[in-house]
C-alpha positions as CSV (number, residue, x, y, z in Angstrom):
1,M,-14.2,-15.5,-5.2
2,Y,-15.2,-14.6,-1.8
3,Q,-16.7,-12.1,-0.8
4,V,-15.1,-10.6,1.5
5,N,-15.0,-7.0,3.1
6,H,-11.8,-5.1,1.6
7,R,-10.1,-1.8,3.0
8,H,-8.7,1.4,1.4
9,V,-5.0,2.5,3.2
10,I,-3.0,6.2,1.7
11,L,0.1,6.7,1.6
12,T,1.2,10.6,0.7
13,F,4.4,12.8,1.7
14,D,5.1,15.6,1.9
15,E,4.9,18.7,-1.0
16,D,8.9,19.2,-0.7
17,L,9.5,15.2,-1.5
18,R,7.6,14.7,-4.5
19,Y,9.7,17.0,-7.2
20,I,12.7,14.2,-6.0
21,Y,10.3,11.4,-7.1
22,L,9.1,13.5,-10.6
23,L,12.2,13.9,-10.7
24,R,14.2,10.6,-10.2
25,R,10.5,8.2,-10.8
26,E,13.1,5.0,-10.4
27,L,12.5,5.8,-6.9
28,L,9.1,4.7,-6.9
29,K,9.3,0.8,-6.4
30,P,11.2,0.3,-3.6
31,L,8.8,3.4,-2.2
32,M,5.7,1.1,-2.8
33,D,7.8,-2.6,-1.9
34,E,8.3,-0.4,1.0
35,G,4.9,0.7,2.2
36,V,3.5,-2.7,1.2
37,R,5.9,-4.3,3.3
38,L,5.1,-2.1,6.7
39,I,1.0,-3.2,6.1
40,Q,1.8,-6.7,5.6
41,E,3.9,-6.5,9.3
42,F,1.1,-4.4,11.3
43,F,-1.6,-6.9,9.8
44,E,1.3,-10.1,10.6
45,E,1.8,-8.6,13.5
46,K,-0.8,-6.9,15.3
47,V,-4.3,-8.5,14.1
48,K,-1.9,-11.7,13.0
49,V,-3.9,-12.6,9.6
50,T,-2.0,-11.7,6.4
51,P,-3.7,-10.0,3.8
52,D,-3.8,-9.7,0.2
53,I,-2.3,-6.5,-1.1
54,I,-2.6,-4.5,-4.2
55,A,-1.0,-1.2,-4.6
56,D,-1.3,1.5,-7.0
57,H,0.2,5.0,-6.9
58,H,-1.1,8.1,-8.1
59,T,0.6,10.9,-9.7
60,F,-0.7,13.1,-11.1
61,G,-2.5,16.4,-10.5
62,S,-1.9,18.5,-6.6
63,T,-1.2,14.7,-5.3
64,F,0.8,12.3,-5.1
65,M,-0.1,9.7,-3.5
66,I,0.1,5.2,-2.9
67,I,-3.0,3.5,-2.6
68,F,-3.0,0.2,-0.8
69,R,-6.6,-2.3,-1.4
70,I,-7.0,-4.7,0.6
71,P,-9.1,-7.0,-0.4
72,G,-9.0,-9.9,2.1
73,C,-6.9,-11.6,4.2
74,V,-6.6,-14.9,5.2
75,S,-6.2,-16.5,9.1
76,N,-4.5,-20.6,9.3
77,G,-5.4,-21.0,5.5
78,K,-9.3,-19.5,6.1
79,Q,-10.2,-16.8,4.5
């Protein structure tokens, strides 16, 4: 295992939209997939690396967020 720096990216959305996702939980997967795609696209275009991403969503409490943990990035096959 490599010792690498990692980053957390947290995406939240307006409180008024939470009701939609509480009623239609099947929409959470496409929402998370799009968040992963956007973060990967950013890293590949701006930083020229491919990130490893671990995605998680929290639907409890007063916040409704998606957390992306980026434990490492690969550039030209090397970390």
